[in-house]
Structures are given as C-alpha cells and as structure tokens.
LUMDO-969859 format. One line per field, with one value per residue (C-alpha): residue in three letters; chain; y, z, x; residue number from 1. Coordinates in Angstrom, 3 decimals. Each point is the difference from the previous one (the first is absolute). Example, Ala and Ser with C-alpha at 12.3 -4.5 7.8 and 13.67 -1.06 7.14 Angstrom:
residues 2
rest (ala  ser)
kette (A  A)
yy (-4.500  3.440)
zz (7.800  -0.660)
xx (12.300  1.370)
nr (1  2)
This chain:
residues 57
rest (met  arg  lys  lys  phe  leu  phe  ala  thr  trp  ser  gly  gly  gly  ala  val  pro  pro  val  leu  ser  ile  ala  arg  ala  leu  arg  glu  arg  gly  his  asp  val  arg  val  leu  ser  thr  cys  cys  ser  ala  arg  ser  arg  ala  ala  arg  pro  pro  gly  phe  leu  trp  ser  arg  trp)
kette (A  A  A  A  A  A  A  A  A  A  A  A  A  A  A  A  A  A  A  A  A  A  A  A  A  A  A  A  A  A  A  A  A  A  A  A  A  A  A  A  A  A  A  A  A  A  A  A  A  A  A  A  A  A  A  A  A)
yy (0.000  3.370  2.568  3.648  1.050  3.449  0.608  3.278  0.727  2.790  0.361  -0.333  -2.641  -2.719  -0.140  -0.146  -3.201  -2.377  1.541  -0.337  -3.632  -0.901  2.150  -1.611  -3.516  0.875  1.557  -3.135  -1.993  2.139  2.408  3.755  1.968  3.716  1.638  3.223  1.758  3.256  -1.230  2.396  0.858  -0.867  -2.774  -1.613  0.246  -1.897  -2.726  -0.618  -3.437  -0.151  -1.304  1.954  2.970  2.818  2.888  2.773  0.954)
zz (0.000  -1.049  2.807  0.353  2.264  1.170  1.473  1.700  0.434  0.227  -1.251  3.165  2.155  -2.632  -0.098  -3.785  -1.033  2.241  -1.156  -3.650  0.485  1.408  -2.538  -2.874  1.241  0.257  -3.476  -1.443  1.491  -1.895  2.705  -0.417  1.941  0.799  1.797  1.911  0.637  0.560  -2.469  -2.904  -1.074  -3.474  1.519  1.777  -3.151  -1.932  2.667  -0.125  -1.364  -2.798  0.748  3.207  0.399  1.747  1.989  2.031  3.373)
xx (0.000  1.410  0.303  1.012  2.870  1.079  3.453  0.918  3.697  2.569  3.547  1.981  1.571  -0.148  -3.798  -0.430  1.889  -2.020  -3.274  0.992  1.018  -3.403  -1.848  1.918  -0.822  -3.691  0.015  1.625  -2.874  -2.504  -1.139  -0.496  2.616  0.094  2.923  -0.636  3.283  1.829  2.635  -0.292  3.563  1.311  2.112  -2.941  -2.171  2.677  0.032  -3.754  -0.776  -2.579  -3.468  -0.581  -2.281  1.896  -1.467  1.577  -1.405)
nr (1  2  3  4  5  6  7  8  9  10  11  12  13  14  15  16  17  18  19  20  21  22  23  24  25  26  27  28  29  30  31  32  33  34  35  36  37  38  39  40  41  42  43  44  45  46  47  48  49  50  51  52  53  54  55  56  57)
C-alpha cells in the first residue's frame, strides 16, 4: 500500500543525511516523500535526490 511521508529537518548537526537515507528507502519502495527543510542554498539544492518533493519552512 502506497503511503505519504513528511520529514522535517534542518541543516545543522548532521540532521540531513539520516533523513535522506530513510526518505530515499521509502521512495524506492514506491511511497510519496516530502522533505520540509531550511536547506535552501545552492549547495543543498544540488544535493537533493530526485523524486522527493521539497518545501522550505
């Protein structure tokens, strides 16, 4: 069964890599994934994996 997941994170203290690992695994299993983040620099945009919906807060 396909589900929707929302992750909220910030760019500090190593919070982003674990969130992206889980989000990527869920996306590979066919779920919808949205990441809500303060990460909005050019570097963080380049690091965003495809297939996720991204929103700033």
